[in-house]
N, C-alpha and C positions, 0 to 999 in steps of 0.2 A: 504493500501500500504507500508505503514512503517512496519509492520508485514512480509510482503511479501519479499521486497528488503531492509532490514534493512542496508546494506552495503552501498547503495546509500546515503541513509539520514545520515550516521554516515560520509561521507565525506564531506557534504556540509560545516560545519566550516573550512576545510582544502585548501579550494581554487579551482579554476577552473580545473586547470591542473589535480589535484588528482580525482576529480570528473569525468572528462573525461574519465580517464584511466577506473576507475571504473565502469562507464557506459558500457563500450566495454566490460569487463570482464564479467560482471553480463550479459548482453544480450546473449554474446558468449556463456554462461555456459546453459541460457535457451535454447539456439537453440541445444545444443548438449543434453540435458536432456528431450526437447519435440520431436527431430526427432530419428528415428532408426541409430543407429549409421553406417550401411553401405550407409546412404544417404549423410553423412557429409564428405566432402575432406579437411581435416586437410593439412594446409600450412607448410613445414617444417622450415619456419622463423618466425611462429607466435609467437614462445616464446620470441624469441630475440626481437622482434619488441615491444612486450607489456613491456620489460623492459625499453624503452626508455623514457625519458621524454616528456611529453605533454605540450609544452608552449601554453598558452592562453594568448592572450593581448585583450584589449578590447577599444572601442572608443566611448565615449557618451552613455555607459552603464557601470552599476556598475561592477566592478572587484570583487566583495564578491559575493561568489556563493548561501549563505544562501539569500541575499537580491533579487539576482536574480531569483532565486527560488520564494520567496514570491511574487515576481511583475509579473512574466510571467507564473510559474507553470512548473512541471516536464516534461510535453510532450513538450513544445516549448524548454525548456532548453535541453533537451534531443537531439533533431532535431539540435538545434544549435551548439552543442559541437560535435556531430558526423558527420555532412555533409561537404561538400566542400573540406576537406583533409583527407588523412589518419592519424591514430593515431600518428605517429612518426614523423608528419610534424606541426611546429608552426601552431597556429589558431588564427585570429584576428576577435574578435566578433564587430559588429558594431549595431547601432540601427536600421538600414535599414535591415540587414540580418535578425535581430529577428522579426521583422515586416512581412517580406517576410513567415518566418516559420507559424507565427500566422495567416496569413492569408490564407496559404495552409490550416492549419488546420479548419479555420473557413469555407472554401469550401468543406472540406472532410464531416463537420458536416451536412451542408445544403444538400448535394447529398446523405449521407449515412443514415441519420434519417429516412426519409420515405421507404429506402429499406429495414432498419432493420424490420419495422413493416409489409412491405409486405412479407418479407421472412419467417415470422412466418409460413406460411400455407405450406412451404416446410418440411413436418414433416419428411422427410427422410435425412436431413442435420446432419452431424456431425460437432463436435468442428472442427474447420478446422486447418490447418497444413500450416505453412509458406513454402514460395517457396525455392525450394533447391538452387537456385541462390543466394537467400539473406542470406541463412542459410551460404552457402559456403563462400560468402565475409564477414560476421561478424568473423567466426572461423578464417579467414586468416587475420585478422586486417584491411581489406580493408572495414572500417565503411561508407566512402563517398560513395562507389560504392553501398553499401547496402542500404543507403537512397536514392541514385538516382533509384534504382530499385524498392523501395518502391512507390516513385512518379511515376515510369511508371506503376505500377500495378495499381495506381488510376486513370491514363489516359486511360489504356483499360478499366476499368468500366466505365469511363464516355462515352465514346465510343462505349460500348457495345449495342446490341440490345435486345430486351424482353427476347429471349430464352437463351441469355448467360449470364444475370444479376447475375443469383444465385449464379451460380458456381464461376463466377469472382468477388464476392461480398464477398463470402465465403473466398477465397483467400485473398484478399485484406485485410480483417479483422485479420486475422492471422499474414500478415506482419505489417498492422499498430498497433497490441498490443505489438508487440516486441520495437517498439520505443514510443509509445504514448500509457502508460498502461490507463491512465485514461479514456480518449476518448475511445479506442478501449475497454476497458470493459465495458463500458457503453451502447455502440453498440451491444456488444455480448449478455450483459444482456436483452437489448430490444427484441432482436430476440429470446431469449429462451435458448440460447445455455450455458448459465452458469446461476445459481441461487444464489441470493444475497437479504438479506433485505435492504429496503432503509435507514435503520440506518445507515447501515455501508459506506456511504458515496458516493453512487452513485450519477451521475449528475442529477439534476432534470430538 
């Protein structure tokens, strides 16, 4: 992950505000590189809002980005920094909010792990593409909306019947991997949509 997203790791010593802006820009670039250009609706105020300072304060958790990364990992940290408010609004992180994101990811793992194994029989499935609404939200600096849409895609997966599960799961994985690269990549690997040796650090 360090070699794929070096700009994120370079920002860890600089603080949560700087990391928050870099996360948004990195994910937005990934959206526009992965999705055909005619599917992306760029907002004219995007460039302006990305230049505004992203203030982050904390309550009962470390204000040091590197310490927080070591404690909760990149996936939980990304969700915590991009949820709740748009990038140009101040963000206040609490222990309860971070625990909430961790619990949601634990639920994702519990539901998605058996689906990855079952989906291996779908030999016609291709690597998934993130939903257009999430891509549009990220490229328009509406990161809080994008994370809310990610959670909605998981709710649809949970409520799906057997005939809908494979397609919805593919879509959800594409959405998840934008924000949670470690968990998302592991689930893609388990399904056989990407290949990598265990030595590269995939989750056991």
